[in-house]
Structures are given as structure tokens and as C-alpha cells.
C-alpha positions as CSV (number, residue, x, y, z in Angstrom):
1,M,0.0,0.0,0.0
2,I,2.7,2.5,0.9
3,H,4.7,1.5,-2.2
4,S,1.8,2.2,-4.6
5,N,1.1,5.6,-3.0
6,F,4.8,6.4,-3.4
7,L,4.7,5.5,-7.1
8,T,1.6,7.6,-7.6
9,L,3.3,10.5,-5.9
10,Q,6.4,10.1,-8.2
11,K,4.1,10.1,-11.3
12,F,2.4,13.2,-10.1
13,N,5.7,15.0,-9.5
14,K,6.8,14.2,-13.0
15,M,3.6,15.5,-14.5
16,S,3.7,18.8,-12.5
17,T,7.2,19.7,-13.4
18,V,7.3,23.2,-14.9
19,K,10.0,24.3,-17.2
20,K,11.3,27.8,-16.8
21,V,11.3,29.8,-20.1
22,T,13.2,33.0,-20.4
23,P,12.2,35.5,-23.0
24,V,14.5,36.3,-25.8
25,T,15.7,39.9,-25.7
26,P,17.7,41.7,-28.3
27,H,21.3,42.4,-27.4
28,K,22.2,45.9,-26.5
29,D,25.0,45.9,-29.0
30,S,22.6,45.0,-31.8
31,H,22.7,47.3,-34.8
32,H,19.1,46.7,-35.7
33,P,16.9,49.5,-34.3
34,V,13.7,48.4,-32.6
35,E,10.7,50.2,-34.2
36,Q,7.9,51.2,-31.9
37,S,4.6,51.4,-33.7
38,V,2.4,54.4,-32.9
39,L,-1.3,53.7,-32.7
40,F,-2.4,57.0,-34.1
41,T,-0.5,59.7,-36.1
42,K,-0.9,63.4,-36.0
43,D,-3.2,63.2,-38.9
44,N,-5.5,60.8,-37.1
45,Y,-5.7,63.1,-34.1
46,K,-6.5,66.1,-36.4
47,W,-9.5,64.2,-37.8
48,M,-10.6,63.2,-34.3
49,V,-10.6,66.8,-33.2
50,I,-12.5,67.8,-36.3
51,G,-15.1,65.1,-35.6
52,L,-15.5,66.3,-32.0
53,I,-15.9,69.9,-33.1
54,V,-18.6,68.8,-35.6
55,M,-20.4,66.8,-32.9
56,A,-20.2,69.7,-30.4
57,I,-21.7,72.1,-33.0
58,G,-24.6,69.6,-33.5
59,F,-25.2,69.3,-29.7
60,F,-25.1,73.1,-29.4
61,L,-27.7,73.5,-32.2
62,M,-29.9,70.9,-30.6
63,A,-29.9,72.7,-27.2
64,G,-32.3,75.3,-26.1
65,G,-36.0,75.6,-26.6
66,K,-36.9,77.1,-23.2
67,S,-40.0,79.1,-23.4
68,P,-40.3,82.4,-21.4
69,D,-43.7,81.3,-20.3
70,P,-43.9,77.7,-19.0
71,N,-47.7,77.6,-19.7
72,V,-47.2,78.2,-23.4
73,F,-46.0,75.4,-25.7
74,N,-44.3,76.8,-28.8
75,D,-44.0,73.8,-31.2
76,S,-42.4,75.8,-34.0
77,Q,-39.4,76.6,-31.7
78,I,-39.0,73.0,-30.4
79,Y,-39.7,71.2,-33.6
80,S,-37.7,73.5,-35.9
81,F,-35.5,72.3,-38.8
82,R,-32.4,73.2,-36.8
83,R,-33.2,70.9,-33.9
84,I,-34.9,68.0,-35.7
85,T,-32.9,67.8,-38.9
86,L,-29.7,69.8,-38.9
87,A,-28.3,69.0,-35.5
88,P,-28.7,65.2,-35.7
89,I,-27.1,65.2,-39.2
90,L,-24.1,67.1,-37.7
91,I,-23.9,64.6,-34.8
92,V,-24.0,61.6,-37.0
93,G,-21.5,63.3,-39.4
94,G,-19.1,63.8,-36.5
95,L,-19.4,60.2,-35.5
96,I,-18.6,59.1,-39.1
97,I,-15.6,61.4,-39.0
98,E,-14.5,59.8,-35.7
99,I,-14.8,56.3,-37.3
100,F,-12.7,57.5,-40.3
101,A,-10.1,59.0,-37.9
102,I,-9.7,55.7,-36.1
103,I,-9.6,53.5,-39.2
104,K,-7.4,55.7,-41.2
105,K,-3.9,54.2,-41.7
106,P,-0.8,56.3,-41.7
107,K,1.0,56.9,-45.0
């Protein structure tokens, strides 16, 4: 009984052996420069700022609509072309510009 438990323990130790792996690093004296890839370039950030500005203009145009008299509902002011059509188009356009800025690959 003791002998069989000892053999089982030896098999378990062989199975649980972990090999240490060291990562390969380039030598300091290597003449090959290591290139660091940049996620976004200056051009990408320029397009992102343009998209944010377009979206901000859309939100600014959508804001407002407060009536001086709370008992009066002025539907021409709330449901105007500026708030219902123009502002959402600018917001969606800004989002499309943001998607373009993220997907655009550097030259």
C-alpha cells in the first residue's frame, strides 16, 4: 500500500514539473533599431478633433427651446428644422468622421 502511494506521488511530480522559459531579448549591442509602432498619427488626431468639433456644434444647435412662459408650448421653436434635422445630421456626421479617424492608416 505504501509502495503504490509512493509510485503515484512520483508520477504526479513528473507531470507537474514546470520548465522555466526565459524571454529572448535583443542584445544591447545590436545594430538593428527596434521600431515602436504608434497607434495614431498626428493626422488621425487632427481628424478626431474635427469630428469632436462637428459633434459639439450639433449638440449646441440641438440645445435650447426654453419658453419664457412655461404655460405656453411653442412647437415651432422645439420642432424646428435646426433641432430636428440639422443637429442630428451634424452629430452623425461627427461620428462618421471619428470612425474615419480611427480606421485611417498612416501613409
